[in-house]
N, C-alpha and C positions, 0 to 999 in steps of 0.2 A: 796613790790610791791603794785599795786593799790588796792589789797584786804587786805592790812595791814599784809601780811604774809612774813616771811623771809625764810621759809623752802619750798623746792620744793615738790609738791604733784604729785604723779604718780598713776593712776588707771590702774590696770592690768585686762585684760579679758582673762580667761582660759576656754576653752571648753573641755579639756581632763580630763579623770578620772585617768588614769595611764600612766606611760611612761616617756621618756626623757624630754619632754617639761615641765611636772610638776616638775621634779627634778631640771631642770635648773631654773625655775621660783622661786623655793624655795631658791636657792643660790642667785639669783638676789635680792630677797626681803631682805635676811639677810645682804647682802652687802650694799644695799641702806639705810636700816634702820640704819646700823652702821655709815653711812655718814650723818645721820640726816634728811633723806627724810621722808615724810609722805606717807604711802602706803595705797591704797584702792584696794579691790578685788571684781570682779564679777565672780562667778564660776557657771558652769553648774551643778556640783555635790557638795553635801555638804561634802563628804569625798573623798579624793584623795590619790594616792600613787605614788611613794614611800614616798613622803612628803605630810603630811596632811595639805593642804593649808587652810582648814577651821578652823584650830586651831593654825597655826604657829604664833610665837611671832613676834612683830614688825609691825603688821597690825592695822591701825586705823579705818578702815571701811570695812565691808563685806556685800555682797548681793548675794543671791543664787537663781538659777533657779530651783533647786531641781529636777533634772532628777533622775529617779530611778537608783540605782546602777546597773552597767553592762548592761545598756540599749543599745542594738545594733540593727540596726544602730542608731546613734543619729538622732533626728528629723531634717528634712530639713527646711531651713529658707525660701525657695521659690520654687515654681513649675512653669513650663512653660505652658502657655495656648495660643495657636495660635502664638507661638514664643515669647510671652511677659512674662517676669518673674512676678509672682504674689506672694505676701507674704503668707506663711502658718500661721495657728493660732499660732504655736510656734514662727515663725518669728516676728509676731506682738507683742507677749508677751515679747520676748527678747528685742525688741525695747523699749517697755514701761518700763521694768525693768531697762534697761541701761540708758534711759533718766532720770528716777527718781534718780538712783544712781549718775549719773554725776551732776545733779542739787544739790544734797545734799552734795556731797564730794567736788565739784568744783576743780577738778584736773588741774594741769598745762599741763599734757600730758595724753592722753589715749593710752595705750600700749596693742596691741593685740598679744597674745603669740601663735597664730595659723594661719592657712591659711586664705586667704581672704574670701572665701565663707562662712565659719562658723561664721564670725564676722561682716558681712555686716550690720545687723540691729543696732548694737552698734556703728559702724563707722558712720552711717548716723546720729544717735543721737548726737554723739560728734561733727560732722560737723555743725549740726543745732545750737549747743551752742558755736561754734567758738573755740573748743578745738583742739589743734594740735594732730595728730594721727600718730602712728608708728605701722607697721605690721611686725612681725618677722616670716619670711617664713623659716621653719626648714627643709623642704623637697624640693629638686630640681626637679620640674616637670613643664610641660606646664600648664599655667593658663586656667581654663575653661572659656567659653564665658562669663558667668555671672560675673566671677571675673575680666575679662578684662573691662567689662562695668563699674563696680563699683570701679575699682582701683583708680579713681579720688578722692574718698572720703578719701584716705590715703595720708598723706604728705610725709611719708618716709617708705621705706622697708629695712629690714635687712635680708641678706642671709648669710649662713655660709661659702660658698666656692666661688671661681671664677667661677666654672661651674654653680653653682646656680645663680650667677649674670648674666651670659650669657643666661641661660634658661629664667629667668624672663624678661630680656630685649627683648628677642626674642618674648615674648608674647605681646609686644607693650608698656610696662611700660617704661617711659622715664628714660634714664640713670642717670640723676641728682637726681632721687628719690630713687635710689638703692645703698645701701652701703653694702660692703662685710666685715663682722667682724666675724672671727672665735672665738667661745666661748667668746661672748662679755663681760660677767661679771661673773667671778668665785667668788661669794660673800664670801663664807666660806674661800677660800684661801686668799682673800684680807684682810678679818678681821684678820686672823691669822698673816699675814705679818705685819699689822698695830701694833699688840700687841707685836711683837717680839722686844727685845731690840737691839739697834744698836751694831754691832760687829766691833769695830774699833781697 
């Protein structure tokens, strides 16, 4: 490519500490690494479960926001004053950390593994640098007003079900930006299938 690289670089942004999104991201990283992709990570927490993304193999670059373990609720990225969203201190910090990480790693894709609202600062940073963005919406729910406003900073949305696709589109996100892919990447299963001998 124009940067002299032959391997695709993907930078993942994960705001969760535990749960299914963390587990799925661990599988995606394993599968993409097996395919030769270069992986970068920006994590809210230094340690995650059930997969510890902070130490998982196959990752070339990591950056941490270092939220305290089990911090609930997570810091808001913006508050409304007179009906206008204003960034919080955490939102500004997230933007700066994301911008620095994106400039250093220079990914081909910025992939947000959570809802719109929690990733807005990083999506803005990616957009400023001209990096394509994907947001993986794992929960089928109506988008908040602030999410509908900032949805234009994302080039593509992935939802798990047809119902999720309908809910997102009902929030005003254009149909051409929404793709329904159930279990989009079972990396560990794919890696195992690649390694199996052909039975002819």
